[in-house]
N, C-alpha and C positions, 0 to 999 in steps of 0.2 A: 659202426662199432656196436658190439653186442652189449646188452645190459649186464649188470652184475648177476652171476648165475643164481638160479633159484634152488639149485640142488645142494651140493656140498658147500656148507657155509664157509669152510676154510678157503675155498677157491675165491670167495667173494672178497677176500683181503688182498689177493695177488695184485701187486703193483700200487697199492694204496699207501699213502704216507700221511704224516701228521706233524703239526708244529704245536708243542705243548703236551698236555696229559695224554696218556695212552688210550687208544680207542678200544672198545670192547664190542662184542656182538650180543644182541638179544635174540630171542626166538624169531626166526624169519631172516630174510636177506637184508637186514638193516644194520648199518654201522651207526653206533651211538658215540658221538664225540662230546665229552662233558667239559664244563669250565672254560667255555669260549675257545675250544680247540679249533685251529684252522686245518681243514682237510684238503689233501692233494689227491686228485683222482689218478688212476693209471694213465700213462701216456697213450695218446692216440693221434692219428693223422686226420686232420680236417680236410675232406676232399675239396678239390678246386671247385669253387662255385657254391659250396655248401652254405646254408643260411642259419640253421639252428641245430642245437643238440638238446635232447630232452634229459632233464635231471629231476629226480624225485627227492624232495626235501620236506622236512617238518621240524618244528620247534615246539615241544611241549611247554606251554606257558604263553606269555603275551609280550608285546613291545620288543619284538626281535626282528632284525633284518639281516640279510646275508649278502655281502658283496661277492660277486663272482668275477674272477679274473682268469686270463689265460697265461700260462707260464711257458714260453717257447723252449723246446728241447735244445735248440741251437744257441741259447743264451739271449741276453738282452733283458730289458725291463718287462715286467708283467703288463699285459694289455687289459685294461678295464673293459668288461663286457656289459654288466648290468647289476643293479641292486634289486633283490626280490624280498618280499615279506611273506615268509612261510606261514601256514596254518599250524594248529596244534598237531593235527595228523599229517601224515605224509601225502603230498600231492605233487603232480608233475608240472614243471615249469619249462617253457621253451627259452633256451639261452642263446642269444645271437652270437654266431661265430664267424660272420662274414669278414670281420677284421683280421682273422687269422687263417682264412681259407688257404689251403695248400700247404700248411705247416703242421709239424708234429708238436703237440702241446700237452700240458697237464692243466686241468682246471683247478683253480684255487678257490675253495669255498670258505669264506672268511666271515664268521658270525659276529655281529655286534649286539651283544645281549647283556643282561644282568648276570652277576656271578651265580653259578649253579645251573644256569640254563643248559639244556642239552640240544645238540644238533643231530637230527636223524637224517641219514642219507640212504635212500632206497636204491635207486639204480641210476646209471648214466648211459645214455644212448637210447635209441639210435640217432644218427644225424638225419635231418630232414630238410626238404626244400619247401618253404612256405609259398614261394612264388616260382614255380618251375620255369627255367629259362632265363630268369632275371639274375642280375648280379647285385647282391646286397653287401655294401662295403661297411656299413655301420648301422647299429640299432636293430630294433625288432618290429618289423611290419606285421600286422595282424589282419588276416583276411576274414571278412565276415559281412554282415549287413548293417546298414545304418541309414535312417531316413528313407527307407523303402527301396534301396538298391544295394547291389554287391559293391563293397568298397575295400580299400586298404585303410585300416585304422592306425593312427599314430597317437599313442597316449603316454609313452614313457621316453621322453627325451627326443633325440634326433635320429632320423632315418635317412641314409644315403643309399640310393639304389639306381639301377639302370634297367630299362626294359630290354627284351630281346629286340632284334632288328624288326621293324614294322614295314611291311610292303606298301609302297606308295604308287598311286596312279600318276600319269603325266600331269594332271591338274593339281595334285596334292603337294603343297609347299609347306605345310604346317603339321605339327603333332599337338593334339589337344588333351586336356584333362579337366575334370570338374572338382571343385573343392567346397567343403562346408565344415562348419564347426568353428574352432578358434586356433589360429596359428598362422604360420607362413610357409610358403613353398617357393623355392628357387629352382628353375628348370631351364635346360638348354638342350639343343640337338646339334651341337657342333658350331653354332654361331652365337649371336647375342643372347644372353640369358634374360629370362623374364622372372620377376618377383611378384607373387600374389599373396595378399592377406585375406584370410577367411574370417568372416565376422559372425557366422552362425545363423544368419537370417534366412539364407536360401542357397541353393546350389549356384555356383558361379563358374563359368567356363573360361579357361585361359588357353592361349595357343602360342606355341613356340615355333619360330621359323626354322626350317631345315636348311642347313648350310649347303649351298650349291645345288645342282640338279642331280638327283640320285633316285634309284628305284627302291631304296630302303634306308631307314635311319632308326637310331635308338634314342630314346628320351632319357636324359640323366636328370635326377632331381634330388633335392635335399629338403625334407619336410620336418618342421619343428612345431610341435603342439605347444600351446600356451600351458604353463604349469597348472595342473589340476583340471585340464580340459581335454577334449578329444578333437583331433583333426582328421577328417575323412577325405579321401581322394577317390573320385569316381573312375569311370573308364579311362585308364591312363594310356597314352600313346595312340589316341584315335586320329587317323589321318583326316586332314581338313584342307580346304582350299580358301584362298583369299576372297574377300568381298570388296569390290571397288565402287567408289562413289564419284560420279562425274557430273559435269554440267550443273553444279550446285549454284543456285541463285535465289534471291527473294524478290517477288514481284506481286503487286496487288494483294499484299497481306498473306501471301502463301510462300512456303518453301518448296522449291521445285528442284528435282534432281533425277538422275538415272542411276539405278543400282544394278540392274541386269536380272534376267529371269532365274538365274541360279540362286538368287537371294529371296525367292518368293516366300512370303509368310513371316519374314523376320520383322521384329518390332523396330520402330524408329522413334527416338525421343529427341526433342529439341529443348535444350535447357539454357538458361542464362548463365553468365559467369558466377552468379550468386546461388545457382542450384535450383532455380524455379523453373518448372516445366511449362513451356509456352506452346508446345505442339506435340502431338503424338499420332502414330498411325502404323500401318504395316505395309510391307512391300507387296504390291499386286503381282499377278502373273506376268503382266507386261514389263515389269521392272521399272516403270516410270512412276515416280511418286510426286504427289502434290498435297501438302499438308497445311491447313489453315493455322495461323498464328494468333495467339491472344495478346501479344505485345509486338509493337512495330518499331522498336528502337533498341540500340545497344548491341553488344556482342553476344553471341550464343554458340553453343556447341551442338552439332548434329551427331548422334550416335546410332549406328545400325547395330543392334544387339545380336551377336552371333549365337550359334548353338554348337552341338557336338562336331559337326562337319563343316561349319562355316565360321570364319573369324569375325571378331568385332571390327568395326570401322568407325573412326572418330575424325570429324572435320570441323574446323571453326568457320563461322559465318557471321556477317554483319546484317542485322535485321533491318536497319534503315538509318 
């Protein structure tokens, strides 16, 4: 969809509508809607798979927000898309349209302002893909950098999205992603879903089992940032294989087990049910681990901490 023309100003009004006072034009391709006028954009078709449409807005003054909804041409209730807080001057906002992809709609720009405030509307369009190949059903993912890596940032409500199909090797049975910040992520790949809570302290890897044996799979996720905070997702949809822990036993004050050579370098923690660490180490090249224990009684949990391509493994053990 093309932006409002920059040439003949009269053409800029084609297809526009309003609820309330009459709109007028100032110098330049800007519609000025006064006294809390709700503006309707021209009708346009949101391409299948489209994720955002760019809209230029401004509100001279302060303490103003604009609710943006989609009004389907084929009838039905308006679909709430996002609430934005414009600046005094006109700037461009990315409006999520995944919820109405494939439909013809008009955008409803509904200001919530004090009397006398004006809403400036510059241009509408074009439609863009923030995450090419992804399907974004709700919300506005932001692609950028956080904590030293490229991430998808969630800071305004809920994001529901699916990755493209990811190619898997015969050993890959999981799809992984890393989280950091504050919020929750629920993810699945056709089977049981996994729920992860980000606490902001460090990057945490989570892995979702792929349903059945297949050469490719897509990861579907719902991410919700804590109000006022940012939730970041690292490489999403990274293929990973499982890590198995076998022969687990305690003898002579040591925890002994076999993890396998494909787990080389992973950290191993042994903690009591109360959370106290009583042993730690790393998986050697041989895959056979033997870790000394600082406590010899009670129940404990052995955790092999996975990474991008290797899953976490957790097993219970009795120390003595």
